[in-house]
C-alpha positions as a Markdown table, in Angstrom:
| # | Residue | x | y | z |
|---|---|---|---|---|
| 1 | Met | 1.7 | -5.5 | -1.4 |
| 2 | Arg | -2.0 | -6.3 | -1.9 |
| 3 | Leu | -4.7 | -6.1 | 0.7 |
| 4 | Ala | -8.2 | -7.7 | 0.7 |
| 5 | Pro | -10.7 | -5.3 | -0.8 |
| 6 | Pro | -13.7 | -6.5 | 1.2 |
| 7 | Arg | -11.8 | -5.8 | 4.5 |
| 8 | Ile | -10.6 | -2.4 | 3.5 |
| 9 | Asn | -14.2 | -1.5 | 2.3 |
| 10 | Ala | -15.7 | -2.7 | 5.5 |
| 11 | Ile | -13.2 | -0.6 | 7.5 |
| 12 | Leu | -13.9 | 2.5 | 5.6 |
| 13 | Asp | -17.7 | 2.0 | 5.9 |
| 14 | Ala | -17.3 | 1.6 | 9.7 |
| 15 | Leu | -15.1 | 4.7 | 10.0 |
| 16 | Phe | -17.5 | 6.9 | 8.1 |
| 17 | Arg | -20.7 | 5.4 | 9.1 |
| 18 | Asp | -21.2 | 7.4 | 12.3 |
| 19 | Ser | -19.3 | 10.5 | 11.1 |
| 20 | Asp | -20.8 | 13.9 | 10.8 |
| 21 | Pro | -21.9 | 14.8 | 7.2 |
| 22 | Glu | -19.0 | 17.2 | 6.7 |
| 23 | Thr | -16.5 | 14.5 | 7.8 |
| 24 | Ala | -18.0 | 11.8 | 5.6 |
| 25 | His | -18.6 | 14.0 | 2.5 |
| 26 | Phe | -15.6 | 13.1 | 0.5 |
| 27 | Tyr | -15.8 | 9.4 | 1.2 |
| 28 | Arg | -19.4 | 9.5 | 0.1 |
| 29 | Gln | -18.5 | 11.4 | -3.0 |
| 30 | Leu | -15.8 | 8.8 | -3.9 |
| 31 | Gln | -18.5 | 6.0 | -3.4 |
| 32 | Gln | -21.1 | 7.7 | -5.5 |
| 33 | Ser | -18.8 | 8.5 | -8.3 |
| 34 | Arg | -17.3 | 5.1 | -8.2 |
| 35 | Arg | -13.8 | 6.5 | -7.4 |
| 36 | Val | -13.0 | 4.1 | -4.6 |
| 37 | Gln | -10.1 | 1.9 | -5.8 |
| 38 | Pro | -11.2 | -1.7 | -6.8 |
| 39 | Glu | -8.0 | -3.1 | -5.4 |
| 40 | Phe | -5.8 | -1.9 | -2.5 |
| 41 | His | -2.0 | -2.1 | -2.1 |
| 42 | Val | 1.0 | -0.6 | -0.4 |
| 43 | Thr | 3.7 | 0.3 | -3.0 |
| 44 | Leu | 7.2 | -1.0 | -1.9 |
| 45 | Ile | 9.0 | 0.5 | -4.8 |
| 46 | His | 8.3 | 1.7 | -8.4 |
| 47 | Lys | 10.8 | 1.1 | -11.2 |
| 48 | Ala | 11.1 | 4.9 | -11.5 |
| 49 | Ser | 12.6 | 4.9 | -8.0 |
| 50 | Ala | 15.2 | 2.1 | -8.7 |
| 51 | Thr | 18.0 | 4.5 | -9.2 |
| 52 | His | 17.3 | 6.3 | -5.9 |
| 53 | His | 17.0 | 3.1 | -3.9 |
| 54 | Pro | 19.2 | 0.5 | -5.8 |
| 55 | Gln | 19.6 | -1.8 | -2.8 |
| 56 | Val | 15.9 | -2.2 | -2.3 |
| 57 | Trp | 15.3 | -2.6 | -6.1 |
| 58 | Glu | 18.0 | -5.2 | -6.4 |
| 59 | Gln | 16.9 | -7.1 | -3.4 |
| 60 | Leu | 13.2 | -7.3 | -4.7 |
| 61 | Thr | 14.3 | -8.0 | -8.2 |
| 62 | Asn | 16.5 | -10.9 | -7.0 |
| 63 | Leu | 13.6 | -12.2 | -4.8 |
| 64 | Tyr | 11.4 | -12.1 | -7.8 |
| 65 | Arg | 13.7 | -14.0 | -9.9 |
| 66 | Thr | 14.3 | -16.6 | -7.3 |
| 67 | Val | 10.6 | -17.2 | -6.7 |
| 68 | Thr | 9.7 | -17.4 | -10.5 |
| 69 | Glu | 12.7 | -19.8 | -11.1 |
| 70 | Arg | 11.5 | -22.0 | -8.3 |
| 71 | Lys | 7.9 | -22.0 | -9.5 |
| 72 | Lys | 9.0 | -22.7 | -13.1 |
| 73 | Ser | 11.1 | -25.7 | -11.8 |
| 74 | Gln | 7.9 | -27.0 | -10.1 |
| 75 | Gly | 6.0 | -26.6 | -13.4 |
| 76 | His | 4.1 | -23.3 | -12.4 |
| 77 | His | 4.2 | -20.1 | -14.2 |
| 78 | Asp | 2.8 | -17.0 | -12.6 |
| 79 | Asp | 3.3 | -13.4 | -14.0 |
| 80 | Glu | 2.7 | -11.9 | -10.5 |
| 81 | Pro | 4.1 | -14.5 | -8.1 |
| 82 | Glu | 3.7 | -14.1 | -4.3 |
| 83 | Leu | 7.0 | -13.1 | -2.9 |
| 84 | Gly | 6.1 | -13.2 | 0.8 |
| 85 | Lys | 3.6 | -11.9 | 3.3 |
| 86 | Cys | 3.6 | -8.9 | 5.5 |
| 87 | Lys | 1.2 | -7.7 | 8.2 |
| 88 | Val | -0.1 | -4.1 | 7.7 |
| 89 | Gln | -1.5 | -2.0 | 10.5 |
| 90 | Leu | -4.0 | 0.7 | 9.5 |
| 91 | Glu | -3.4 | 3.8 | 11.6 |
| 92 | Arg | -5.5 | 6.6 | 10.1 |
| 93 | Val | -7.2 | 7.7 | 6.9 |
| 94 | Val | -6.1 | 11.1 | 5.5 |
| 95 | Trp | -7.7 | 13.1 | 2.8 |
| 96 | Asp | -8.2 | 16.5 | 1.1 |
| 97 | Lys | -10.6 | 17.4 | -1.7 |
| 98 | Arg | -8.6 | 15.5 | -4.3 |
| 99 | Ile | -7.4 | 12.1 | -2.7 |
| 100 | Met | -7.9 | 9.9 | 0.2 |
| 101 | Ala | -5.2 | 7.4 | 1.7 |
| 102 | Phe | -4.7 | 5.2 | 4.6 |
| 103 | Val | -1.5 | 5.8 | 6.7 |
| 104 | Val | -0.3 | 2.3 | 7.5 |
| 105 | Arg | 2.6 | 0.6 | 9.4 |
| 106 | Leu | 4.3 | -2.5 | 7.9 |
| 107 | Leu | 4.7 | -5.0 | 10.6 |
| 108 | Asp | 7.1 | -7.3 | 8.9 |
| 109 | Glu | 9.2 | -9.8 | 10.8 |
| 110 | Gly | 11.0 | -10.9 | 7.7 |
| 111 | Thr | 10.3 | -13.4 | 5.1 |
| 112 | Glu | 12.6 | -16.5 | 4.9 |
| 113 | Val | 13.8 | -17.0 | 1.3 |
| 114 | Ser | 15.4 | -20.3 | 0.5 |
| 115 | Gly | 16.9 | -21.7 | -2.7 |
| 116 | Gln | 19.6 | -19.2 | -3.2 |
| 117 | Ala | 22.5 | -20.3 | -5.4 |
| 118 | Asn | 24.6 | -21.2 | -2.3 |
| 119 | Gly | 21.8 | -23.2 | -0.7 |
| 120 | Glu | 21.5 | -21.0 | 2.1 |
| 121 | Gly | 18.3 | -19.1 | 3.2 |
| 122 | Glu | 18.1 | -15.3 | 3.6 |
| 123 | Lys | 15.6 | -13.2 | 5.5 |
| 124 | Ile | 14.1 | -10.3 | 3.7 |
| 125 | Lys | 12.2 | -7.6 | 5.4 |
| 126 | Phe | 9.7 | -5.7 | 3.3 |
| 127 | Glu | 9.6 | -2.0 | 3.5 |
| 128 | Thr | 8.4 | 0.9 | 1.3 |
| 129 | Val | 10.7 | 3.6 | -0.1 |
| 130 | Asn | 7.9 | 6.2 | 0.3 |
| 131 | Lys | 8.2 | 8.7 | 3.0 |
| 132 | Val | 4.9 | 7.4 | 4.5 |
| 133 | Ala | 3.7 | 3.8 | 4.0 |
| 134 | His | 0.1 | 4.2 | 2.7 |
| 135 | Val | -2.8 | 2.7 | 0.8 |
| 136 | Thr | -4.6 | 5.0 | -1.7 |
| 137 | Val | -8.3 | 4.8 | -1.2 |
| 138 | Gly | -9.5 | 6.8 | -4.1 |
| 139 | Thr | -9.3 | 9.9 | -6.2 |
| 140 | Ala | -11.8 | 12.7 | -6.9 |
| 141 | Asp | -11.6 | 12.1 | -10.7 |
| 142 | Gln | -9.4 | 10.7 | -13.4 |
| 143 | Ser | -7.1 | 13.7 | -13.5 |
| 144 | Val | -5.9 | 12.9 | -9.9 |
| 145 | Lys | -3.2 | 10.2 | -10.1 |
| 146 | Pro | -2.9 | 7.8 | -7.1 |
| 147 | Lys | 0.7 | 8.8 | -6.7 |
| 148 | Glu | -0.5 | 12.2 | -5.4 |
| 149 | Ser | -1.1 | 10.4 | -2.0 |
| 150 | Asn | 2.6 | 11.0 | -1.5 |
| 151 | Asp | 2.1 | 14.8 | -1.8 |
| 152 | Leu | -1.0 | 14.7 | 0.5 |
| 153 | Leu | 0.9 | 12.8 | 3.1 |
| 154 | Gly | 3.9 | 15.0 | 2.8 |
| 155 | Arg | 1.6 | 18.1 | 3.4 |
| 156 | Trp | 0.0 | 16.2 | 6.3 |
| 157 | Leu | 3.4 | 15.5 | 8.0 |
| 158 | Glu | 4.5 | 19.1 | 7.6 |
| 159 | Ser | 1.4 | 21.0 | 8.5 |
| 160 | Gly | -0.9 | 18.5 | 10.1 |
| 161 | Ser | -4.7 | 18.5 | 9.5 |
| 162 | Gly | -7.6 | 20.7 | 10.2 |
| 163 | Gly | -8.1 | 24.4 | 9.9 |
| 164 | Glu | -6.4 | 26.1 | 6.9 |
| 165 | Thr | -4.5 | 23.0 | 5.8 |
| 166 | Gly | -7.4 | 21.6 | 3.8 |
| 167 | Val | -6.3 | 18.2 | 5.1 |
| 168 | Arg | -8.6 | 15.9 | 7.1 |
| 169 | Glu | -7.9 | 12.8 | 9.1 |
| 170 | Leu | -9.7 | 10.0 | 11.1 |
| 171 | Val | -7.9 | 7.6 | 13.4 |
| 172 | Val | -8.5 | 3.9 | 12.8 |
| 173 | Lys | -9.6 | 2.8 | 16.3 |
| 174 | Gly | -8.3 | -0.5 | 17.7 |
| 175 | Asn | -5.4 | -2.5 | 16.5 |
| 176 | Val | -6.6 | -3.2 | 12.9 |
| 177 | Val | -4.0 | -5.3 | 11.3 |
| 178 | Leu | -4.4 | -7.0 | 7.8 |
| 179 | Asn | -2.5 | -9.7 | 6.0 |
| 180 | Gly | -0.7 | -8.4 | 3.0 |
| 181 | Ser | 0.5 | -10.4 | 0.0 |
| 182 | Val | 3.7 | -9.1 | -1.5 |
| 183 | Lys | 3.5 | -9.7 | -5.3 |
| 184 | Gly | 6.1 | -9.1 | -7.9 |
| 185 | Val | 4.3 | -7.3 | -10.9 |
| 186 | Leu | 6.2 | -8.2 | -14.0 |
| 187 | Ser | 5.7 | -5.0 | -15.9 |
| 188 | Lys | 7.4 | -3.1 | -13.1 |
| 189 | Phe | 10.6 | -5.3 | -13.1 |
């Protein structure tokens, strides 16, 4: 699910603008080394997770097929069609010396999908198969893969932040909710 980069970058800048130098250090490092992601997304599922979550994979694959068939019948071809929309609430940003990610909450009321073979609509609720819904902000260098956000957030859930954990966090103040666009990425299906 894609989120608008200008909004995410503005929120990050606001979060760290008034922070003390120690708190802002890793974010500034990411900025200066151009390691902040150019695009931001919440992963719902990877193909590698399909065998562990077959119902989610099948639901999204079927939705992708339905949407692409409908678009083709209308004369449009899109390798990454929009499957629906979902609101995403940014709750906090969590980081260590290797990776930074937003912890998010999906506020999905369900997307109505019509055009099924039987002519009836279906409501699909978007959710992630990750233990913690998140958006990777950036990595310290190329050796750190964005999927390590899952490891970071697992440690954060287990041990919290501060002190000996090596994990830091900042709460996103206010009720920051962004519009997400759920896209089917062909290479993943």
